[in-house]
C-alpha positions as CSV (number, residue, x, y, z in Angstrom):
1,M,-20.0,77.5,-19.3
2,T,-23.0,75.5,-18.1
3,I,-24.0,73.2,-21.0
4,P,-26.2,70.1,-21.2
5,P,-23.7,67.2,-21.3
6,H,-25.2,65.5,-24.3
7,V,-25.2,68.5,-26.6
8,A,-22.4,69.5,-28.9
9,L,-22.6,73.2,-29.7
10,P,-21.1,74.5,-33.0
11,V,-18.3,77.0,-33.3
12,I,-19.5,80.1,-35.0
13,P,-16.8,82.2,-36.7
14,V,-17.3,85.9,-36.1
15,G,-14.7,87.7,-38.3
16,P,-11.3,86.9,-36.7
17,L,-13.0,85.8,-33.5
18,S,-15.4,82.9,-32.8
19,L,-18.4,82.1,-30.6
20,D,-17.1,78.9,-29.1
21,G,-17.8,78.9,-25.3
22,T,-14.1,79.0,-24.3
23,K,-14.3,82.7,-23.5
24,P,-17.3,85.1,-23.5
25,L,-17.7,87.2,-26.7
26,F,-18.8,90.7,-25.9
27,I,-21.0,92.7,-28.3
28,L,-20.4,96.3,-27.3
29,G,-21.2,99.8,-28.6
30,P,-23.7,102.6,-28.5
31,C,-27.4,102.2,-29.3
32,V,-27.3,104.4,-32.4
33,M,-24.8,106.2,-34.6
34,E,-25.1,109.8,-33.4
35,S,-22.5,111.1,-35.8
36,E,-19.5,109.8,-37.7
37,A,-17.1,111.3,-35.1
38,F,-19.1,109.8,-32.3
39,V,-18.9,106.3,-33.8
40,W,-15.1,106.5,-34.2
41,D,-14.6,107.9,-30.7
42,M,-16.8,105.2,-29.2
43,A,-15.2,102.3,-31.1
44,R,-11.7,103.4,-30.2
45,A,-12.6,104.0,-26.5
46,I,-14.2,100.6,-26.2
47,Q,-11.3,98.9,-27.9
48,Q,-8.9,100.5,-25.4
49,V,-11.0,99.2,-22.5
50,A,-11.4,95.7,-24.0
51,E,-7.6,95.5,-24.5
52,E,-6.9,96.6,-21.0
53,V,-9.3,94.0,-19.6
54,G,-8.3,91.3,-22.0
55,V,-11.6,90.4,-23.6
56,R,-12.8,89.9,-27.1
57,F,-15.5,92.2,-28.6
58,V,-17.6,92.9,-31.6
59,F,-18.4,96.6,-32.2
60,K,-22.1,97.3,-32.6
61,A,-24.1,100.4,-33.5
62,S,-27.5,101.0,-35.3
63,Y,-27.7,103.0,-38.5
64,D,-31.5,103.2,-38.1
65,K,-33.7,102.9,-35.0
66,A,-36.7,101.8,-36.9
67,N,-38.9,101.1,-33.9
68,R,-38.7,104.3,-31.8
69,T,-41.5,105.0,-29.4
70,S,-42.1,108.4,-30.9
71,G,-42.3,109.2,-34.6
72,G,-40.1,112.4,-34.0
73,A,-37.3,110.6,-32.3
74,Y,-33.8,110.5,-33.8
75,R,-33.2,107.4,-36.0
76,G,-29.7,107.4,-37.5
77,P,-27.8,108.0,-40.8
78,G,-29.4,105.2,-42.8
79,C,-28.4,101.8,-44.1
80,E,-25.8,102.3,-46.8
81,A,-23.9,105.1,-45.0
82,G,-24.1,103.5,-41.6
83,A,-23.0,100.0,-42.7
84,A,-20.2,101.5,-44.8
85,L,-18.9,103.4,-41.8
86,L,-19.0,100.3,-39.6
87,A,-17.0,98.4,-42.2
88,E,-14.4,101.2,-42.2
89,V,-14.2,101.1,-38.4
90,G,-13.9,97.3,-38.4
91,R,-11.0,97.4,-41.0
92,E,-9.0,100.1,-39.1
93,L,-9.5,98.7,-35.6
94,G,-9.3,95.0,-36.6
95,V,-12.6,94.1,-34.9
96,P,-15.8,92.5,-36.2
97,V,-18.8,94.8,-36.6
98,T,-22.6,94.3,-36.4
99,T,-25.8,96.2,-36.9
100,D,-29.5,95.4,-37.0
101,V,-31.4,95.2,-40.3
102,H,-35.2,95.7,-40.8
103,S,-36.0,94.5,-44.3
104,P,-34.7,92.1,-46.9
105,E,-33.4,95.0,-48.9
106,E,-31.4,96.3,-45.9
107,A,-30.1,92.8,-45.2
108,R,-28.6,92.7,-48.7
109,V,-27.1,96.1,-48.4
110,A,-25.7,95.8,-44.9
111,G,-24.5,92.2,-45.8
112,K,-21.9,93.7,-48.1
113,Y,-20.3,95.5,-45.2
114,V,-20.7,93.9,-41.7
115,D,-19.7,90.6,-40.1
116,V,-22.9,89.9,-38.3
117,L,-26.5,90.8,-39.3
118,Q,-28.8,91.3,-36.3
119,I,-32.5,90.5,-36.6
120,P,-34.4,92.7,-34.2
121,A,-36.6,91.0,-31.6
122,F,-39.9,92.4,-33.0
123,L,-38.9,91.0,-36.5
124,C,-37.6,87.6,-35.5
125,R,-40.5,85.8,-37.2
126,Q,-40.3,87.7,-40.5
127,T,-39.5,84.9,-42.9
128,D,-38.4,87.1,-45.8
129,L,-36.0,89.1,-43.6
130,I,-34.5,86.0,-42.0
131,L,-34.0,84.3,-45.4
132,A,-32.4,87.4,-46.9
133,A,-30.0,87.8,-44.0
134,A,-29.1,84.1,-44.2
135,E,-28.6,84.2,-47.9
136,T,-25.9,86.9,-47.6
137,G,-23.6,84.2,-46.0
138,R,-22.9,86.5,-43.1
139,V,-23.3,85.4,-39.5
140,V,-26.9,86.0,-38.3
141,N,-27.8,87.0,-34.8
142,V,-31.5,86.7,-34.1
143,K,-32.9,88.5,-31.1
144,K,-35.5,86.3,-29.5
145,G,-38.8,88.1,-29.5
146,Q,-40.3,89.2,-26.2
147,F,-43.3,87.1,-27.2
148,L,-41.5,83.8,-27.8
149,A,-40.6,80.9,-25.6
150,P,-37.0,79.6,-25.7
151,W,-38.0,76.4,-27.6
152,D,-39.7,78.5,-30.3
153,V,-36.3,79.5,-31.7
154,K,-36.1,76.1,-33.4
155,N,-38.4,77.3,-36.1
156,I,-36.2,80.3,-36.8
157,A,-33.1,78.1,-36.9
158,D,-34.8,75.9,-39.4
159,K,-35.4,78.9,-41.7
160,I,-31.8,80.0,-41.5
161,K,-30.4,76.5,-42.1
162,G,-33.0,76.0,-44.9
163,A,-31.4,79.0,-46.7
164,G,-28.0,77.2,-46.5
165,N,-26.5,79.1,-43.6
166,D,-25.4,77.4,-40.4
167,R,-23.6,80.4,-39.0
168,F,-26.1,81.9,-36.6
169,F,-26.8,82.4,-32.9
170,F,-29.6,83.7,-30.8
171,T,-29.8,86.5,-28.3
172,E,-32.0,86.4,-25.2
173,R,-33.4,89.8,-24.3
174,G,-36.2,89.2,-21.8
175,A,-39.9,88.5,-22.1
176,S,-42.9,90.9,-21.8
177,F,-44.1,91.1,-18.2
178,G,-47.3,93.1,-17.9
179,Y,-47.3,96.6,-19.2
180,N,-44.0,98.5,-19.9
181,N,-41.9,95.9,-18.3
182,L,-39.7,92.9,-19.2
183,V,-38.3,90.0,-17.2
184,A,-35.2,87.9,-17.9
185,D,-35.6,84.2,-17.3
186,M,-32.1,82.7,-16.9
187,R,-33.5,79.2,-17.6
188,S,-33.9,80.4,-21.2
189,L,-30.1,80.4,-21.7
190,Y,-30.0,76.7,-20.8
191,W,-33.0,75.7,-22.9
192,I,-31.7,77.5,-26.0
193,R,-28.3,75.9,-25.7
194,E,-29.9,72.5,-24.9
195,Q,-31.3,72.6,-28.4
196,G,-27.8,73.0,-29.8
197,Y,-27.7,76.7,-30.5
198,R,-25.2,79.3,-29.2
199,V,-26.9,82.1,-27.2
200,V,-25.8,85.6,-26.1
201,F,-27.5,87.5,-23.3
202,D,-28.6,91.1,-24.0
203,A,-28.1,92.9,-20.7
204,T,-29.2,96.2,-22.1
205,H,-32.6,95.5,-23.6
206,S,-33.5,93.1,-20.8
207,V,-33.7,96.0,-18.4
208,Q,-35.9,98.2,-20.7
209,R,-39.2,99.6,-19.8
210,P,-40.7,99.8,-23.3
211,G,-42.6,103.1,-23.7
212,G,-42.2,103.5,-20.0
213,L,-41.6,107.3,-20.2
214,G,-44.6,107.9,-22.4
215,G,-42.9,109.3,-25.5
216,S,-39.8,107.2,-25.1
217,T,-38.5,104.0,-23.6
218,G,-37.3,104.0,-20.0
219,G,-35.3,101.4,-18.1
220,D,-33.1,100.4,-15.3
221,G,-29.6,100.6,-16.8
222,H,-27.9,100.2,-13.4
223,L,-29.3,96.7,-13.3
224,A,-27.7,95.7,-16.7
225,P,-24.4,94.6,-15.0
226,V,-26.4,92.6,-12.5
227,L,-28.3,90.6,-15.1
228,A,-25.1,90.2,-17.1
229,R,-23.4,88.6,-14.1
230,A,-26.4,86.3,-13.6
231,A,-26.3,85.3,-17.3
232,V,-22.6,84.4,-17.2
233,A,-23.1,82.4,-14.1
234,A,-26.1,80.6,-15.6
235,G,-24.3,79.8,-18.8
236,C,-24.2,81.8,-22.1
237,D,-21.7,82.3,-24.9
238,G,-21.5,86.1,-24.8
239,I,-22.9,89.3,-23.5
240,F,-24.5,92.1,-25.5
241,M,-24.2,95.4,-23.7
242,E,-24.7,99.0,-25.0
243,T,-22.4,101.8,-23.6
244,H,-22.2,105.5,-24.1
245,F,-19.9,108.3,-22.9
246,D,-22.9,110.0,-21.2
247,P,-26.1,107.9,-21.3
248,A,-28.1,110.9,-20.0
249,K,-27.3,112.7,-23.3
250,A,-27.7,109.6,-25.6
251,L,-30.0,110.1,-28.6
252,S,-31.6,106.7,-28.1
253,D,-32.1,104.3,-25.2
254,G,-30.0,106.3,-22.8
255,P,-31.7,104.9,-19.6
256,N,-30.4,101.4,-20.4
257,Q,-26.8,102.1,-21.5
258,V,-23.8,101.5,-19.2
259,P,-21.5,104.6,-18.8
260,L,-18.3,104.0,-20.6
261,S,-16.5,105.0,-17.4
262,D,-17.9,101.9,-15.8
263,L,-17.3,99.5,-18.6
264,G,-13.9,98.3,-17.6
265,K,-15.1,97.3,-14.1
266,V,-18.1,95.5,-15.5
267,L,-16.0,93.5,-18.0
268,R,-13.5,92.5,-15.4
269,Q,-16.2,91.2,-13.2
270,L,-17.8,89.2,-16.0
271,R,-14.4,87.8,-17.2
272,S,-13.6,86.7,-13.6
273,L,-17.0,85.2,-13.1
274,H,-16.7,83.2,-16.3
275,E,-13.3,81.8,-15.2
276,L,-14.8,80.9,-11.8
277,V,-17.8,79.0,-13.1
278,N,-15.7,77.2,-15.7
279,D,-12.9,76.3,-13.4
């Protein structure tokens, strides 16, 4: 992938896989755990697609959507139950698993179960949360806040390293652009890697329209594969992409999720594009 020639990027172990730049690492799964059966069905279906295409993936799902637009929106099964379910899925399918955490207490609980702890974009400057996640020894994925410049991630990196953890990476997910809109600046991928950090591109949340439907978030899910292709071409270490059997019926973030029926085609395109730009 495109990389500043003077920068040596670290290899980040992620369960049995690694974030190393040789092949893109895909973080795939539904937005939220809608039920235990749903989580198992999604994980098995995604694994089948990934094996058919020949790509590596980390399974993701949220046990709690703590920043829903509406107070009455579905949130999930909760930290302990959700993280334990993810661990069970990971063991049976042999894939790394990840979820987002929202407080130091949640980080310590989820850290007993999952391979990667994700810091949500809105919480990326919460020092106590970052330190608690780092101190678990798990890999930490920090979503870069919509309000931060690419070079601002250094301060977050220093917090994680100060806690004795050098296994972390950042995820670019767009920047606020006026009201109810985001824009993805592909230069950010270069600038984050230029500082010596691995970076994943979040194709799902970069096409959000936060609060755009009044009581819920809207978005342009059909553009997620477009931005994912641009990110692979620009240079990144992986792609974060949410998927669902039927996005129109999803309990959270449906407008931005890729239909599972389209996932294989999208992954093939991204794999081929990665091979092309790294030839």
